[in-house]
N, C-alpha and C positions, 0 to 999 in steps of 0.2 A: 663478266658483266651480266650474263643471263640470270645467274643466281640472284643477284641484287634486284633485278627487275621482277623476278618471281616472288621474292620476299616482299617487295613493295606492293605487288598486286595482291598477295595474300593478306598483307597488313590492311590494305584499303578495303578488302571485302569482309573484314571482321565486323560482325554486327554488334554495335555498342549502343543501340537505341535504348535498351532497357537499363543501361547504367546511368546513374545520376552524375552530373558534373561536380567539380570540386566545390562550386558555390552551393549547389544543392546539398552536398555532404555537410558543409558547415551549417546550413540551415537545418538539416535533420538533427545534428548534434545539439544545436542551440534550442531547437523546439523541444527535443526530448528533455534536455536539462531544465528548461524553463517550466515545462508542464509538471515535471516531478517536483521541482521546488515549490511551485504554486500549490500543488496538492498537499505537500508536506506542511507548508505554512498554514493552510486551511485546517488540516487535521490538528495541528498544534493549537491553533486559535480556538477551535471548537472544544477540544479537550480542556483547555484552560478555562473557558467560559463554563463548561459543565462542572468542573471542579469548584469554581467560584460559586456557582449556584448551589451546589451541594454543601459547601462550607456555610453559605448564608442560611440555607435551610436548617443546618445544625444549630445555628444560633437563634433563629426565629421560631422554629417548631420545637417545642419542649416535649420530647417523646418520653413515654413512661416505661417502655420496654428496651432492654439492651439489644434486642435483635435489630431495632431500627438504627441504633448507633453503629453497630457492627456493619450493617448494610451500607450506611453512609460512608464509613471508612473504606470499605472494600471498593465502592464506586470511585472514591477519590484516588485510591491506589491504582485502580485500572486507568484512570485519566492520567496519572503520573507515568504509568508504563508507556502509554501512547506518546506523551510529550517527550519522555526520555529517548525512546527508540527513534522517533522521527527527528529529533534534534541531532542525535548522533549521526544518523544517515544523511542529514542535510549537508554535513561537512563534505562528504564525498562529492555531492552534486555541485556545491559551491566551488570546490577545487577543480572541477571539470570545465576548463575554459578552452585552452588551446591544446589539442592532442592529435596524434596521428590516427589513421584508420585502425591500426593494430592496437594502439592504446585504448581507443574507444571500444573496440571489440572486447578487449580484456575487461574494460570497465563494465560492459553489458553482461559479460559472463559472470563477473563478481556480483552484479546486481541481481542476476537470476539466482545465484546461490543464496544471496541474502533474502530474496523473495521467498524461496522455499523454506529457509530457516524461520523467517517471520511467520509464514503460514502454519508450519508444524509446531513451533515452540512459542514464540512471543505472542502471536494472536490468540493461541489457545489459553495462555496465561491471562492476558488482558480480558478476553471475552468470558473466561471462566470466573474471574474475580467480579466482573461487571454483572454477569448473570446471577451469581450467588448473592451479590450485594443487592440487586434488584429484588430478588425473592425474599431476602431477609428484611429489606426496607418496607416491603408491602405488608409484612405479617401483622404489624400493629394495626394498620388501617383495615385490613381484611378480617381480622379477628372479631370485629364488631358483631357479625352475625354469620351463620353458616352459609346463607345464600351469597352474601358479599364475599366470603372466603372462597367459595366455589367459583364464582364469576371472576373475581380478581385473579386467582391463580390459574384458572383455565386460560384467560387472556394472556397472562404473563408467561406461562409455560408454552403456549402456542407460539407466541412471539419469539421466545428464546429458541425453540426448535426450528422455526423458520430461518432465524439468523444463522444457526449452526448448520442446518442441513440443506438450505437452499441458497441464501444470499452469500454466505462465506465461500462455498465452493465455486459458485458462478463468478464471483468477483475475482477469485484467484485464477480461474481459467481465462477470463477476459484479459487480465493483466499479463498473464503468461503468454497468451497468444500475441498480444501487441509487442511484447518484448522479443518474442521469437521472430516475428516478422521483421522488426528492425534489425535484429542480429543477423538473420539470413540475408537481408539486403546488403548489409555491410560486409559480410563474409564473401558474398558474390563479387563485390567490388574489389575487396582485398585480393581475392584469387586472380582476378583479371590483371591487377597491377603487379603481381609477383612474376 
């Protein structure tokens, strides 16, 4: 009987203050799912609006140079890439309703792999098409004069470099950090339960 009392005493002294309750776990999963779905829906909506504006611009603005048309098409394709990839990944988040801790950890690990793939491949494709499309689109307007050309392309290239070299990496690090924090918290809970 002494062993049972020792085990009970040991069990009661274990510090579980840092572990969330099961209700909090469900709240974490629901909050994560809803935030991601909201962000994906916003991205899809914005991409569709941008594509619609670009299509409307194609019909309203009668360009004389082929570079403008190529730029418009590249921007529309970039919007299509955004819509396609976010619509595809939304299915995973919609299907995430009731799951165990281990299933959610596996889901988060797959989300991390998808995030890295998106950053290295898909985002490069989308931003590359968009950047090239913007530079080609501006050519007709900027070719009016040398000063307009220099100013327009200085602004456009600066903006593109800021996107590629500052905003894109910071955004990836921020999203990775949030995902890692959630994953570590859940792994800690999962190890306690095993």
